[in-house]
N, C-alpha and C positions, 0 to 999 in steps of 0.2 A: 555583463555579469551583475546579478542582483545582489545587493547588500541588505543586510538585516534592516537598515534604516529605510529601505525602499518598499517594504512590504506591509501588507495589512495582516491582522490576525483575526480570523473568524472563529469564535468559540461559542460554547453554550454558556449558561449562567453560573458556572461553578466559580465560587468567590476567589479561589486562588489565582485564577487568570487575571481578575481585576487587580489583584495585589502586585503582579509582576509585569504586566504588559502596559505600554504607554496608552493612556486613554484615547488619544487622538488617532491611534492606529488600531484600536481594539474595537471590533464590531461583534455584537452579541446577537444571537438568534438562531433558531433551528433551520430557518429558511436558507441560510448560508452553509450550514454544517451538514445538511442531509446528504449531499453527494459524497462528502468526505467519509461520513459514517458508513454509507453503502459500499464505498470502496474498501474501507477497513474490514467490513463484514465479509465481502467477497474474498479478501486476502486471507482471512482466518479460515473461511471455508475451504479454499483451494489449497492452503498450505497447512496440512494436518500437523505438521511438526510443532505448530504453535498451540495446538489444542489437545492433542492426544498425549496422555500420560502413560498409557499402557504400551505404546509402541516404542521400540527402540530405534531412535534416529539420532543422527549426529547433531550435537548442539554447538559444534565449533562455529565460531564466527564466520569463517570463510564458507563453510557449507550453507549456513543460513543465508549469507549474502547471495551465494550462487543460486540458491533455490528461489529467492525472491526475484533476482534478475531473469531467471528462465521463465518463471510464471508471468512476470510483467511483459517480456518479449512475446510470450505466446498470446498475450492479449491485443498485440498489434496485428491487424489483418495481414499486413505484408510479410511479417515474420512468421505468423502462424501458418499462412499458406505454404511457405517454403518448408517448414517443419513438417506439415501435413503431408505434402508431396513426398518428402524424404521417408517418412514412416510408411506411407502407402506403397512406395516403390518395392518393398520386400514382398508384396503380394503379386506383383506383375510378372 
């Protein structure tokens, strides 16, 4: 199990990070945050509930949690394939 004391913090140059993160574990630079930002962008793109104000969707914590879990599971090839096969089975 990873503890907070075992991890590194990769951030951009926002001053607030430098004020609260331990300097010996704080690594600044876009080189390290590009993949994180790409993942965040993809999450916002695929989970419209976080961006659409005109759509009526449940904001309940449980529903948001389930939506994120389902989307992340669908990103894993082994899980996506089983879900895809299940969905396609209705056409066979």
